[in-house]
C-alpha positions in Angstrom: -5.8 14.2 -22.1 -6.1 16.2 -18.8 -9.6 14.6 -17.7 -10.3 11.2 -16.3 -13.6 11.4 -18.8 -11.5 11.5 -21.7 -9.1 9.3 -20.6 -12.0 6.8 -20.6 -13.9 8.2 -23.8 -10.3 8.0 -25.7 -9.9 4.5 -24.0 -13.3 3.3 -25.1 -12.7 4.6 -28.7 -9.4 3.0 -29.4 -10.4 -0.3 -27.3 -13.7 -0.8 -27.4 -14.0 -4.8 -27.6 -11.0 -5.0 -25.4 -12.0 -6.5 -21.7 -11.7 -3.6 -19.4 -13.0 -5.6 -16.3 -13.0 -9.1 -15.7 -15.3 -10.0 -12.6 -16.4 -13.4 -11.0 -19.7 -13.9 -8.9 -20.5 -17.4 -9.1 -18.3 -20.3 -10.5 -16.5 -18.0 -13.2 -14.6 -15.0 -14.3 -17.1 -12.7 -16.6 -15.5 -9.9 -18.9 -17.0 -6.5 -19.5 -15.7 -4.5 -22.5 -14.8 -0.8 -22.5 -17.5 -0.3 -24.5 -20.3 -1.9 -22.6 -18.3 -0.9 -19.0 -19.1 3.0 -20.5 -22.6 2.2 -20.9 -23.2 1.0 -17.1 -21.3 4.1 -16.2 -23.5 6.5 -18.1 -26.4 4.9 -17.1 -24.9 5.1 -13.3 -23.7 8.9 -13.6 -27.7 9.3 -15.2 -29.0 7.5 -12.5 -27.6 9.6 -9.7 -28.4 13.1 -11.3 -31.9 11.8 -11.6 -32.1 11.5 -7.8 -30.9 15.0 -7.3 -26.9 14.8 -7.9 -25.8 18.0 -8.8 -22.3 19.1 -9.7 -19.6 20.1 -7.3 -21.2 17.5 -5.0 -19.6 14.7 -3.1 -20.6 10.9 -2.8 -18.6 8.4 -0.8 -17.6 4.9 -2.0 -17.0 2.1 0.6 -16.4 -1.1 -1.1 -14.3 -4.3 -1.9 -12.8 -4.3 -5.3 -15.4 -5.2 -7.5 -16.9 -4.1 -11.4 -19.2 -1.7 -9.1 -16.5 0.2 -7.6 -15.1 1.4 -10.6 -18.9 1.8 -12.4 -19.7 4.0 -9.7 -16.6 6.2 -9.8 -16.4 7.0 -13.4 -20.6 7.5 -13.0 -19.8 10.4 -10.1 -17.3 11.8 -12.3 -19.5 11.8 -15.5 -22.6 13.3 -13.0 -19.7 16.2 -12.4 -19.3 15.3 -8.8 -16.5 14.0 -6.5 -16.0 10.5 -5.0 -14.5 10.1 -2.0 -13.0 6.7 -1.6 -13.0 5.2 2.1 -11.0 2.1 3.0 -12.9 -1.0 4.3 -11.0 -1.0 7.0 -12.4 2.1 8.3 -14.2 1.6 11.4 -17.5 3.3 11.4 -16.4 6.5 13.8 -13.7 6.5 11.1 -16.3 6.2 8.6 -18.3 8.8 10.5 -15.7 11.9 10.2 -14.6 11.8 6.9 -18.5 11.4 5.7 -19.4 14.5 7.6 -15.8 16.6 7.0 -16.5 15.7 3.3 -19.6 17.3 3.1 -21.2 13.8 1.1 -24.7 13.7 -0.3 -24.6 10.2 -0.9 -23.2 7.0 -0.2 -22.6 3.8 -1.9 -21.6 0.8 -0.2 -21.0 -3.1 -0.6 -23.4 -5.6 1.8 -20.2 -6.6 3.4 -19.7 -2.9 4.8 -23.4 -1.9 4.7 -23.7 -2.3 8.7 -21.1 0.3 9.5 -23.1 2.7 7.4 -26.6 2.0 9.2 -24.6 2.5 12.4 -23.8 6.1 11.8 -26.7 7.0 9.7 -28.7 9.1 12.0 -25.0 11.1 12.9 -24.9 11.8 8.8 -27.7 14.9 8.1 -26.6 15.6 4.9 -26.7 12.2 3.2 -29.7 11.6 1.4 -29.3 8.5 -0.4 -27.6 5.5 0.6 -27.0 3.1 -2.3 -26.4 -0.3 -2.0 -24.7 -2.4 -4.1 -26.1 -5.4 -3.2 -30.0 -5.6 -2.9 -31.1 -4.7 0.6 -33.7 -6.3 2.9 -36.4 -3.5 4.0 -35.2 -0.7 2.4 -36.0 2.4 4.5 -36.7 5.3 1.8 -33.5 6.4 2.0 -32.0 3.7 0.7 -32.0 2.1 -3.2 -30.4 -0.5 -4.8 -27.6 0.2 -7.2 -29.5 -1.5 -10.0 -32.5 0.7 -9.6 -29.9 3.5 -10.1 -29.1 1.9 -13.1 -32.4 1.8 -14.3 -33.6 5.3 -13.4 -30.4 6.2 -15.3 -31.6 4.7 -18.5 -35.3 6.4 -18.5 -33.4 9.4 -17.4 -31.3 9.4 -20.5 -33.8 8.8 -23.0 -35.7 12.6 -22.1 -32.6 14.2 -20.4 -29.6 12.9 -22.6 -28.7 16.7 -23.7 -28.5 17.5 -19.7 -26.5 15.0 -18.7 -23.7 15.0 -22.1 -23.5 19.1 -21.1 -21.9 18.0 -17.2 -19.8 15.4 -18.6 -18.8 17.1 -21.4 -17.6 20.0 -20.2 -15.6 18.8 -17.1 -12.3 20.8 -16.6 -9.1 19.6 -15.8 -9.0 21.4 -12.4 -12.0 20.5 -11.5 -12.4 18.2 -8.4 -12.1 14.0 -9.1 -11.5 12.8 -5.4 -11.1 13.9 -1.7 -9.0 10.6 -0.5 -8.3 11.0 3.0 -5.0 10.3 4.8 -5.0 6.8 7.0 -4.5 9.6 10.5 -1.2 8.7 11.6 -2.0 12.3 13.7 -5.1 13.7 15.0 -7.5 14.1 12.3 -6.8 12.5 9.0 -6.8 15.4 5.8 -8.8 15.0 2.9 -6.3 15.2 -0.1 -7.9 16.8 -3.1 -7.0 15.2 -6.2 -8.6 17.3 -9.7 -9.1 15.2 -13.1 -5.8 17.1 -14.5 -3.8 14.8 -11.2 -4.9 11.9 -12.4 -4.6 12.0 -16.0 -1.1 13.8 -15.2 0.1 10.9 -13.1 -1.3 8.2 -15.7 1.2 9.7 -18.6 4.2 10.0 -16.1 3.6 6.3 -14.7 4.0 5.3 -18.0 7.3 6.9 -18.6 8.4 3.9 -16.7 7.3 1.3 -18.5 6.4 0.3 -22.3 2.7 -1.7 -21.4 0.5 -3.2 -23.7 -3.4 -3.7 -24.3 -3.0 -7.6 -23.9 -1.7 -7.0 -20.3 -4.0 -8.4 -17.2 -3.6 -7.9 -13.6 -5.8 -9.4 -10.6 -6.1 -6.1 -8.5 -5.4 -7.5 -4.6 -4.9 -4.2 -3.0 -8.0 -2.2 -1.7 -9.1 -0.3 -4.8 -9.3 3.1 -2.5 -5.9 2.9 -1.9 -3.9 5.3 -4.2 -1.6 3.2 -5.6 -3.9 0.9 -6.9 -6.5 3.7 -7.7 -3.9 5.1 -10.5 -1.1 2.6 -11.3 -3.8 0.1 -11.5 -7.2 1.1 -12.5 -6.4 3.9 -14.7 -2.9 2.7 -15.8 -4.5 -0.2 -17.4 -7.4 1.8 -18.9 -5.2 4.3 -20.6 -3.3 1.2 -22.5 -6.7 -0.6 -23.1 -5.5 -3.7 -20.8 -7.7 -6.0 -18.3 -8.5 -5.6 -15.0 -9.6 -8.3 -12.3 -11.1 -8.0 -9.0 -10.4 -10.8 -6.8 -13.8 -13.0 -6.1 -15.4 -11.2 -2.7 -15.8 -13.9 0.1 -18.1 -13.7 2.9 -15.2 -12.7 5.0 -12.0 -11.2 4.4 -10.0 -14.1 5.2 -12.0 -15.9 2.8 -11.6 -13.4 0.1 -7.6 -13.7 1.0 -7.7 -17.3 0.3 -9.4 -16.7 -2.7 -6.4 -14.9 -3.9 -4.3 -17.9 -5.4 -6.8 -19.7 -7.1 -8.0 -16.4 -9.0 -4.4 -15.8 -9.7 -4.5 -19.3 -11.1 -7.7 -18.2 -13.4 -6.6 -15.0 -14.7 -3.0 -15.8 -15.3 -2.0 -12.0 -14.9 0.5 -10.5 -16.5 2.2 -8.1 -13.9 0.2 -7.5 -10.1 0.6 -4.8 -7.7 1.9 -5.6 -4.6 2.7 -4.5 -1.1 5.8 -5.9 1.1 3.1 -7.7 3.2 1.9 -9.4 0.0 5.6 -10.3 -1.2 6.6 -11.6 2.5 3.6 -14.0 2.6 3.8 -15.2 -1.0 7.7 -15.9 -0.4 6.4 -18.4 2.7 4.1 -19.9 0.5 6.7 -20.7 -2.0 9.2 -21.7 0.8 6.9 -24.2 2.7 5.8 -25.6 -0.9 9.7 -26.3 -2.0 10.1 -27.6 2.0 6.8 -30.2 1.1 9.0 -31.6 -1.4 11.6 -32.9 0.7 15.5 -32.0 1.9 16.8 -32.5 -1.2 14.8 -30.3 -3.6 14.9 -27.7 -0.6 18.8 -27.8 -0.6 19.0 -27.6 -4.3 16.6 -24.3 -4.4 19.2 -22.9 -2.2 21.9 -23.4 -4.0 19.8 -21.9 -7.5 18.9 -19.5 -5.0 22.7 -18.4 -3.8 23.9 -18.6 -7.9 21.1 -16.4 -9.0 22.0 -13.9 -6.8 25.4 -13.8 -7.3 24.5 -13.4 -11.4 21.7 -10.9 -11.1 23.8 -8.7 -8.7 21.8 -5.8 -7.4 19.8 -6.0 -10.6 21.4 -3.7 -13.1 24.6 -5.2 -13.6 22.8 -8.5 -13.8 25.1 -11.1 -15.9 27.8 -8.3 -15.9 31.5 -9.0 -15.7 32.1 -13.0 -14.7 28.7 -13.3 -13.9 28.3 -14.2 -17.3 30.1 -17.2 -16.4 26.9 -18.4 -14.5 24.2 -18.0 -17.1 24.1 -21.4 -18.7 23.4 -22.7 -14.8 21.0 -20.4 -13.9 19.3 -21.4 -17.5 18.9 -25.1 -15.7 17.7 -24.5 -12.2 15.1 -22.0 -14.2 14.2 -24.9 -16.2 13.9 -27.4 -13.4 12.8 -25.0 -10.2 12.1 -21.4 -11.1 9.7 -21.9 -14.0 7.9 -24.6 -12.1 6.9 -21.5 -9.2 5.8 -19.3 -12.2 3.5 -21.8 -13.3 1.9 -22.0 -10.0 1.5 -18.3 -9.8 -0.3 -18.3 -13.3 2.6 -18.6 -15.7 2.6 -15.4 -17.6 3.5 -13.0 -14.8 6.4 -10.8 -16.2 6.8 -8.7 -12.9 5.3 -7.2 -9.8 5.1 -3.3 -9.2 5.9 -2.6 -5.6 4.7 0.3 -4.1 2.8 1.2 -0.4 6.1 0.8 1.2 9.9 -0.1 0.4 10.7 -3.9 -0.1 13.5 -5.4 1.8 16.7 -6.1 -0.6 16.7 -9.7 0.0 13.3 -10.2 -1.2 13.6 -8.3 -3.9 16.9 -10.4 -4.7 14.5 -13.5 -4.2 11.8 -12.8 -6.7 14.1 -11.2 -8.9 15.7 -14.7 -9.0 12.8 -17.0 -9.6 12.1 -14.8 -12.6 9.2 -12.1 -11.1 11.5 -9.2 -10.4 9.6 -6.6 -8.0 10.1 -3.2 -9.4 9.7 -1.0 -6.6 8.5 2.7 -6.8 7.5 5.8 -4.3 4.9 7.3 -4.6 2.8 9.9 -2.0 -1.6 10.2 -2.5 -0.8 13.8 -2.4 1.2 13.3 -5.8 -1.3 11.2 -7.1 0.6 8.9 -6.0 3.7 8.0 -8.5 6.4 9.7 -8.0 9.3 7.2 -9.1 9.9 3.6 -10.2 12.0 0.8 -11.1 11.4 -1.0 -14.5 12.9 -4.5 -16.2 15.3 -2.0 -18.2 16.2 0.1 -15.3 16.3 -1.8 -12.0 18.2 -1.1 -8.8 17.4 -3.0 -5.7 17.4 -1.0 -2.9 16.5 2.1 -4.6 12.9 3.4 -5.7 13.9 3.6 -9.4 14.3 6.7 -11.3 11.7 10.1 -11.2 9.0 9.7 -13.7 8.9 12.3 -16.4 6.8 15.5 -17.2 7.9 16.2 -12.9 10.7 17.9 -11.3 12.2 16.6 -8.2 14.4 18.0 -5.6 16.5 17.1 -2.5 16.5 20.2 -0.3 18.0 20.5 3.5 16.4 22.0 6.3 17.2 25.4 5.2 15.9 24.7 1.7 19.0 24.4 -0.1 19.0 22.4 -3.3 21.4 18.7 -2.1 24.0 17.8 -4.4 23.9 14.2 -5.9 24.1 11.2 -3.0 23.5 13.8 0.0 20.3 13.0 1.8 17.6 15.7 2.5 13.9 16.0 2.1 12.3 15.1 -1.5 9.7 17.6 -3.0 8.3 17.6 -6.3 6.5 19.5 -8.6 4.1 18.8 -11.8 0.6 18.3 -12.8 0.4 15.6 -10.2 0.4 17.5 -7.3 -2.3 17.2 -5.6 -4.9 20.9 -5.1 -4.5 21.0 -1.3 -6.3 19.4 1.9 -10.0 19.4 1.7 -11.4 22.5 4.4 -7.7 22.8 5.7 -5.6 25.9 4.3 -3.2 25.6 7.1 -2.0 22.3 6.1 -2.1 23.0 2.5 0.2 26.1 2.9 2.9 23.6 5.1 2.8 21.1 2.2 2.9 23.3 -1.1 5.0 26.3 -1.2 5.8 28.1 -4.1 3.5 25.2 -6.2 6.6 22.4 -4.9 5.2 19.3 -2.7 7.2 18.9 0.5 6.8 15.1 0.8 8.0 14.8 4.4 10.1 11.9 3.3 14.2 11.9 3.6 15.9 10.5 1.0 19.0 10.8 -2.0 19.4 10.6 -5.9 22.4 8.5 -7.0 25.1 9.5 -9.9 22.7 7.0 -12.2 19.3 8.9 -11.1 17.9 6.5 -8.9 15.9 7.8 -6.1 16.6 6.2 -2.8 14.1 7.3 0.2 15.3 6.4 3.7 12.0 7.1 5.8 9.7 10.1 7.3 11.4 13.2 8.0 8.5 13.8 11.3 9.7 9.9 12.5 13.2 11.1 13.1 15.1 9.8 15.7 16.7 12.7 17.5 20.0 12.4 19.6 20.6 15.0 22.6 23.1 16.1 20.4 20.6 17.5 17.4 21.8 14.5 15.2 19.2 13.3 13.4 18.7 9.2 11.8 15.2 7.6 10.7 14.1 4.7 12.7 12.3 3.0 9.8 15.2 0.8 8.1 16.1 -0.4 11.7 12.4 -1.6 12.9 11.8 -3.3 9.3 15.3 -5.1 9.4 14.2 -6.1 13.1 10.9 -7.5 12.0 12.0 -8.9 8.7 15.0 -10.6 9.7 13.7 -12.0 13.2 11.4 -14.8 13.6 10.9 -14.0 16.8 10.0 -10.0 16.7 6.3 -9.1 15.1 6.8 -5.8 15.8 9.3 -2.9 16.6 9.4 0.8 17.2 12.4 2.7 18.2 12.2 6.2 20.1 14.7 8.9 20.9 13.2 12.4 21.4 16.8 14.5 22.1 17.6 11.9 25.0 21.1 9.9 25.8 20.0 6.6 24.1 17.6 5.3 21.8 15.5 3.1 23.4 12.8 0.5 21.4 9.4 -0.9 22.0 9.1 -4.8 20.7 6.4 -7.3 20.4 7.4 -10.7 20.5 6.4 -13.3 18.2 5.2 -15.8 21.2 4.2 -18.6 19.4 8.1 -18.7 17.5 9.5 -18.4 20.8 8.2 -20.9 22.6 9.0 -23.1 20.0 12.3 -22.5 20.3 12.4 -22.7 23.9 10.8 -26.3 23.6 13.8 -27.1 21.4 16.0 -26.3 23.9 14.1 -28.4 26.5 12.8 -25.1 28.6 9.1 -25.0 29.4 7.7 -22.1 27.9 5.5 -21.0 31.1 8.3 -21.1 33.7 10.4 -18.6 35.3 13.2 -20.2 33.5 11.3 -19.8 30.3 10.0 -16.3 30.9 13.9 -15.0 31.0 15.3 -17.3 28.3 12.4 -15.6 26.1 13.8 -12.2 27.0 17.3 -13.2 26.2 16.2 -15.0 22.9 15.0 -11.0 21.9 18.1 -9.5 23.5 20.3 -11.4 21.2 18.3 -10.3 18.3 18.8 -7.0 19.0 22.6 -7.6 19.8 22.8 -8.8 15.9 23.4 -5.6 14.9 26.5 -4.4 17.2 29.6 -4.9 17.0 30.3 -8.6 16.4 27.0 -9.6 15.4 25.9 -10.7 12.5 24.6 -7.7 11.3 27.5 -5.8 12.5 27.9 -2.5 10.6 24.4 -2.5 9.3 23.4 0.5 11.2 25.2 3.3 13.4 25.1 1.4 16.7 24.1 5.0 18.5 20.6 4.2 16.9 20.1 1.1 18.2 18.1 0.6 21.1 19.8 0.7 24.5 17.0 -0.7 26.5 14.1 -1.9 25.5 10.3 -2.7 26.5 8.7 -6.2 25.6 5.1 -4.7 25.4 2.1 -6.4 26.6 0.3 -6.5 23.4 0.4 -5.6 19.7 0.0 -2.7 17.8 -3.4 -3.3 16.1 -5.8 -1.2 14.5 -8.3 -1.7 17.4 -6.2 -0.3 19.7 -5.4 2.3 17.2 -1.7 1.9 17.0 -1.5 1.3 13.4 -3.9 2.8 11.0 -5.9 1.5 8.3 -3.0 0.7 6.1 -1.3 -1.0 8.8 1.3 2.0 9.5 2.0 2.2 13.4 1.0 5.6 14.9 3.9 6.8 16.5 2.4 9.3 18.5 -0.3 6.8 20.1 2.0 4.3 20.7 4.2 6.7 23.0 1.1 7.5 24.8 -0.4 4.3 25.0 2.8 3.0 26.5 3.8 5.8 28.2 4.8 4.3 31.3 7.1 1.8 29.7 8.4 4.6 27.9 8.9 6.7 31.0 10.6 3.2 32.8 12.7 3.0 29.3 15.3 5.8 30.4 15.9 4.6 33.8 19.0 2.3 34.7 17.1 -0.9 35.8 15.5 -1.2 32.1 18.8 -1.6 30.4 18.5 -4.8 32.0 16.0 -6.8 29.8 15.3 -8.9 32.5 13.7 -6.3 34.3 10.6 -6.7 36.1 8.1 -4.9 33.3 9.3 -7.2 30.9 8.9 -10.4 32.7 5.5 -9.2 33.2 4.9 -8.8 29.9 6.0 -12.1 29.0 3.8 -13.7 32.0 0.8 -11.5 30.2 1.7 -13.1 26.6 1.6 -16.7 28.6 -1.8 -16.5 30.5 
């Protein structure tokens, strides 16, 4: 199969009566079969053609996950068009750039995000139609309802079916399917051009990592425009005739989020796609539930985890050697504790597939212990996106799994020389999943794809067992004054994961004598700690002690600390700026995928950065930091 259309048509033929989509609009989930999904796709695609949409034209899609999302995308593709999937987290101005840059002729939008499109409608002269997934009150000439497009398509097919078939039956593998925009961690975001072959090839590659079944179900909690969810969920499940359920959309984002636990119990998913933030929140909820059962159960649970951690090792050596002796005890703990946790998640969950960013090893051990492993993977939107992944039969905590088959992967040094096993360098790949390039950006394309090899910009290495370890972005490297380089991401993640007093962290060293750090404190946790020490938070004593609490969290990684030797000391921050505000989407310091935007942070806090390289900054109890703490308390 070399096109998305061929992929879908094959699945419809093989699994016509299987449920592809589950959607909850009222009080219960209703399933839509593969055959019925195809009927809707054909009508929507034909409806677009009846509105003048032509082969090669672009349509933007801004919607939370629901049946209409994938039906719209497939309809666009059947009409010979190109979908531009856009994050629902984007602001109106961010949407404007992407819609304008891609030259969208039509926009499909759900009611929760319609106001953003209306705000910028007059700035998009190329847009001819705005299709509202939900009915629109007082529609203008440019507006049309999704249902009306379906009706138009039904009429169009009665007399123009052969014209429509002539389009979709002649889609070529290298025809463009999507322009998927990067999150814009630098200047303007780039439009990643992904072909039909890119997606079809990556689906086949992804399935070399695990044996999936048509009976599988998933609840698609990640945004559907996200490359990981797009391929690994919507299309990989389509490939095997399995089912995808959407989260019931609430009136607000928070309401939608609150629907997730209930929807999990209703759908009883076999697997789920997860990001680190979701895994962390899930663990918090599990731990809180255990804590409510009293100190005895809580102590028993912690002991059970220790036994499971010891038995499981690093995953690949589970139950090996002396660990085998722990199996009877683990069976008992599983029956009285872990099984009950799994029942709270539907009772049928086999595992999570982890993506978006590397999950902390301790969290991987935790979920493996309770019987729902997180099979961590690695990917890049430019690679459609799956590059590697752990699987139930081959899992190693801390790694990103083994590379998919039907793809080449090398580790190169800065001079382009291939590195031997165990030595780090840039991860580069070659295969049919590599993007065609960046839309209207030949220079960026040439810099990223060289002789057919996609240079990921990520640093990593392959171990002797063929597992890939991803160490961070080359572009975010700390560079000492002697030219030595180090990725800061592991340190930053450890600081925020292991400390309840640190919410966000960013390290900086650009050929300086020492590394410095930006810290966003968790003032709620700090205040609680101060109160437990009988110190009033809103006093000079409280402010100074707040800074000492933060400093102690950093010092834990130095010689004599509980995390000593975790990281080289030279890359730990010698001076810390406690910031007066957090990194948010509103101030532009994190992007729509919640990744920090380093260049913008250093520019935004330029004064703090300059101060960090002065002698006074090495004492955390300096005036700037005290001022920041006071601002948090005001």
